[in-house]
C-alpha positions as CSV (number, residue, x, y, z in Angstrom):
1,M,-0.1,0.2,0.0
2,I,1.5,3.2,-1.0
3,T,-0.2,6.6,-0.1
4,G,0.4,9.4,-2.7
5,G,1.5,6.7,-5.3
6,T,0.5,8.4,-8.4
7,R,3.2,10.9,-8.7
8,G,7.0,11.3,-8.1
9,I,8.6,8.6,-5.7
10,G,5.3,7.0,-4.9
11,F,4.7,6.6,-8.6
12,A,8.3,5.1,-9.1
13,L,7.5,2.7,-6.1
14,S,4.3,1.7,-7.5
15,R,5.9,0.8,-10.7
16,A,8.9,-1.0,-9.3
17,F,6.6,-3.0,-7.0
18,L,4.3,-3.7,-9.8
19,S,7.1,-5.0,-12.0
20,S,8.3,-7.5,-9.5
21,G,5.0,-9.1,-9.5
22,D,3.4,-7.6,-6.4
23,Q,-0.2,-6.8,-5.8
24,V,-0.2,-2.9,-5.2
25,V,-2.7,-0.4,-3.8
26,I,-2.1,3.1,-4.5
27,T,-4.0,6.2,-3.2
28,S,-4.6,9.7,-4.2
29,K,-7.0,12.3,-3.0
30,T,-8.0,13.3,-6.7
31,A,-9.8,11.3,-9.1
32,E,-7.6,12.8,-12.1
33,S,-4.4,11.6,-10.6
34,I,-5.9,8.0,-10.1
35,E,-7.0,8.0,-14.0
36,Q,-3.7,9.2,-15.0
37,A,-1.7,6.5,-12.8
38,E,-4.1,3.8,-14.1
39,A,-3.4,4.6,-17.7
40,A,0.3,5.0,-17.2
41,L,0.3,1.5,-15.5
42,V,-2.2,-0.1,-17.7
43,Q,0.0,-3.2,-18.4
44,Y,-0.3,-4.0,-14.6
45,K,-4.0,-3.5,-14.5
46,D,-4.7,-7.0,-12.8
47,Q,-2.4,-6.1,-10.1
48,L,-3.1,-2.6,-9.4
49,W,-5.7,-0.9,-7.3
50,A,-5.8,2.6,-7.5
51,K,-8.2,4.2,-5.1
52,R,-9.3,7.7,-4.1
53,C,-8.6,8.3,-0.4
54,D,-7.8,11.6,1.3
55,V,-5.3,10.7,4.0
56,R,-6.3,13.6,6.1
57,N,-9.7,12.0,6.5
58,R,-9.9,9.0,9.1
59,K,-12.9,7.3,8.0
60,D,-11.7,7.2,4.5
61,C,-8.4,5.5,5.6
62,Q,-10.1,3.0,7.8
63,Q,-12.6,2.1,5.2
64,L,-9.9,1.6,2.5
65,V,-7.7,-0.6,4.8
66,Q,-10.9,-2.7,5.4
67,E,-11.5,-3.1,1.7
68,I,-7.7,-4.2,1.0
69,V,-7.8,-6.8,3.7
70,Q,-11.3,-8.2,2.4
71,E,-9.9,-8.3,-0.9
72,F,-6.4,-9.7,-0.4
73,G,-6.3,-11.0,3.1
74,R,-3.3,-9.0,4.3
75,I,-0.8,-6.0,4.2
76,D,2.5,-6.6,3.8
77,I,4.0,-3.5,3.1
78,L,2.7,0.2,3.8
79,I,4.6,3.2,2.3
80,N,3.6,6.5,3.9
81,N,4.5,8.8,1.0
82,A,1.8,11.3,0.6
83,G,3.0,14.5,1.5
84,V,2.7,18.4,0.7
85,C,4.4,21.7,1.3
86,A,3.2,25.2,1.6
87,D,6.0,27.5,2.0
88,G,6.3,30.9,3.6
89,Q,8.0,32.7,6.5
90,F,6.3,31.8,9.8
91,Y,5.0,35.3,10.8
92,K,3.3,35.5,7.4
93,M,2.1,32.1,7.3
94,S,-1.7,31.4,7.5
95,G,-3.6,29.0,9.4
96,E,-4.7,27.1,6.5
97,N,-1.2,26.6,5.2
98,W,-0.2,25.2,8.6
99,D,-3.0,23.1,8.8
100,H,-2.8,21.8,5.3
101,V,0.7,20.6,5.6
102,T,0.5,19.2,9.2
103,D,-3.0,17.5,8.4
104,T,-1.5,15.7,5.3
105,N,2.1,15.1,6.5
106,I,1.6,14.2,10.3
107,N,-2.4,13.2,10.9
108,S,-2.2,11.0,8.0
109,L,0.5,9.0,9.7
110,Y,-2.2,8.1,12.5
111,N,-5.1,7.9,9.9
112,V,-3.5,5.4,7.7
113,T,-0.8,3.5,9.8
114,Q,-3.0,2.6,12.8
115,P,-5.5,0.5,11.1
116,V,-2.7,-1.1,9.0
117,V,-0.5,-1.8,12.1
118,K,-3.7,-3.6,13.5
119,Q,-3.8,-5.9,10.6
120,M,-0.2,-6.5,10.6
121,M,-0.2,-7.6,14.2
122,K,-2.5,-10.5,13.0
123,Q,0.2,-11.7,10.5
124,S,3.1,-14.2,11.3
125,E,5.4,-13.0,8.6
126,T,7.5,-9.9,8.8
127,S,5.6,-6.7,7.7
128,Y,7.3,-3.3,6.8
129,I,6.2,0.3,7.2
130,Y,8.4,3.0,5.6
131,S,7.6,6.8,6.0
132,M,9.0,9.7,4.0
133,T,11.0,12.3,6.0
134,S,13.2,15.0,4.9
135,T,16.5,16.7,6.1
136,A,14.1,19.6,6.8
137,G,12.9,17.6,9.6
138,M,16.5,17.1,11.0
139,Y,17.9,20.6,10.4
140,G,15.1,22.9,9.6
141,V,14.7,25.0,6.3
142,F,13.9,28.8,6.0
143,G,10.5,29.5,5.0
144,Q,9.4,25.8,5.8
145,T,8.5,25.9,9.5
146,N,5.4,23.8,9.0
147,Y,7.1,21.4,6.6
148,S,10.2,21.0,8.8
149,A,8.0,20.5,11.9
150,S,5.8,17.7,10.0
151,K,9.0,15.9,8.8
152,A,10.6,16.1,12.1
153,A,7.4,14.4,13.5
154,V,7.8,11.4,11.0
155,I,11.3,10.9,12.7
156,G,9.9,10.8,16.1
157,F,7.0,8.6,15.0
158,T,9.2,6.3,13.3
159,Y,11.6,5.8,16.5
160,A,8.7,5.2,18.8
161,L,6.4,2.8,16.9
162,A,9.4,0.8,15.9
163,D,9.9,0.1,19.6
164,E,6.3,-0.5,20.1
165,V,5.8,-3.3,17.2
166,K,9.1,-4.9,16.9
167,R,7.7,-7.9,18.8
168,F,5.1,-8.3,16.2
169,N,7.8,-8.7,13.6
170,I,6.9,-5.4,11.9
171,Q,9.9,-3.3,10.8
172,V,9.5,0.6,11.0
173,N,11.8,2.8,9.2
174,A,12.0,6.3,7.6
175,V,13.4,7.6,4.5
176,S,14.9,10.9,3.6
177,P,14.9,10.9,-0.2
178,A,16.8,13.1,-2.5
179,A,15.1,13.0,-5.9
180,K,14.0,15.1,-8.6
181,T,10.3,15.5,-8.2
182,D,7.4,18.1,-8.7
183,M,8.2,19.4,-5.0
184,T,12.0,19.8,-5.5
185,I,12.5,20.6,-9.3
186,P,11.4,24.4,-8.4
187,A,13.9,24.6,-5.5
188,I,16.7,23.2,-7.8
189,Q,15.8,25.5,-10.6
190,R,16.0,28.7,-8.2
191,A,19.3,27.4,-7.0
192,E,20.7,27.0,-10.6
193,E,19.6,30.5,-11.1
194,E,20.9,32.0,-8.2
195,C,24.4,30.3,-8.8
196,A,24.3,31.7,-12.4
197,R,23.4,35.1,-11.2
198,K,26.3,35.0,-8.6
199,G,28.6,33.4,-11.1
200,E,29.2,30.6,-8.4
201,P,29.6,26.8,-9.0
202,F,26.3,24.7,-8.5
203,P,26.5,23.2,-5.2
204,D,27.1,19.2,-4.9
205,Y,24.3,18.8,-2.5
206,W,21.8,19.8,-5.3
207,R,23.0,17.1,-7.5
208,I,20.4,14.6,-6.7
209,G,19.1,11.2,-8.3
210,S,16.0,10.0,-9.7
211,S,12.6,8.9,-8.1
212,E,13.2,5.5,-9.8
213,Q,16.7,5.2,-8.1
214,V,15.1,6.0,-4.5
215,A,12.5,3.2,-5.3
216,T,15.1,0.9,-6.1
217,R,17.0,1.4,-3.0
218,I,13.9,1.4,-0.8
219,I,13.0,-2.0,-2.2
220,Q,16.4,-3.4,-1.6
221,L,16.4,-2.3,2.1
222,I,13.0,-3.9,2.4
223,D,14.2,-7.2,0.8
224,S,17.6,-7.3,2.9
225,P,17.5,-9.3,6.2
226,K,20.3,-7.1,7.6
227,T,18.3,-3.9,7.4
228,P,17.6,-2.7,11.0
229,T,14.1,-1.4,12.4
230,G,13.7,2.1,14.0
231,T,16.2,3.9,11.4
232,V,16.3,7.0,9.5
233,F,17.9,6.3,6.1
234,G,19.1,9.0,3.5
235,I,19.0,7.9,-0.2
236,N,20.5,9.9,-3.3
237,G,21.2,8.1,-6.3
238,E,23.1,4.9,-5.6
239,Q,24.1,5.9,-2.1
240,V,22.1,5.0,1.0
241,W,23.3,5.8,4.5
242,N,21.8,6.1,8.0
243,Y,21.3,9.1,10.2
244,H,22.4,8.4,13.9
245,R,19.9,9.4,16.7
246,P,20.7,12.6,18.4
247,E,23.0,12.2,21.5
248,R,23.5,14.5,24.4
249,S,27.0,15.9,24.6
250,E,28.4,18.4,26.7
251,Y,26.3,20.7,28.7
252,C,26.3,24.5,27.3
253,I,25.5,26.0,30.8
């Protein structure tokens, strides 16, 4: 099950799982996105369930999980991929933009994951929950207080849930991906323009891989018996690394 599975990294994951022969359920909040994904993945129509579901709506999510279990009998993998941003400096940010981001990026974790976890707890084989975070949640990004807060929440959620459900053989991890998507391309273009204006070289940290590369690495993490639970991974192109949990060092006062 992949939320936000009709675009970007979510779509790349959908295609990758389908090409491996898996049954895949993808969600989007708009009928248009669902139709476009179905058309693009028509060769996998017998394996694909594309469902309209607003991850901000708890009842929608509960109903969808019930339908999936009724149809397939189990849920082996959940990818919490749905996410949005609505940038602006905090003192000028509207309540609507704050709520839009936090409802989609934080509240969806509860709305989608809780009914899925309840099902996974009944299953004997290992299950997997991977959620998308961002370096914005680790370091903060100017003009993205709402997005940064929401992605920090994903990290705390991952650590806590991993501890709670490891006894049920459920692996819970987060991924901070670097990929060219609808969300990142505008920022890359702005960085390129700024570097050109200043006559400066384009920084290496903006040289990022593709959604397909991220999808490949996530599937490799899921498939590997060596992958730990309760970990935040970074992925860029062919590179995969893990972020260590913060540790207290010397007192400042």
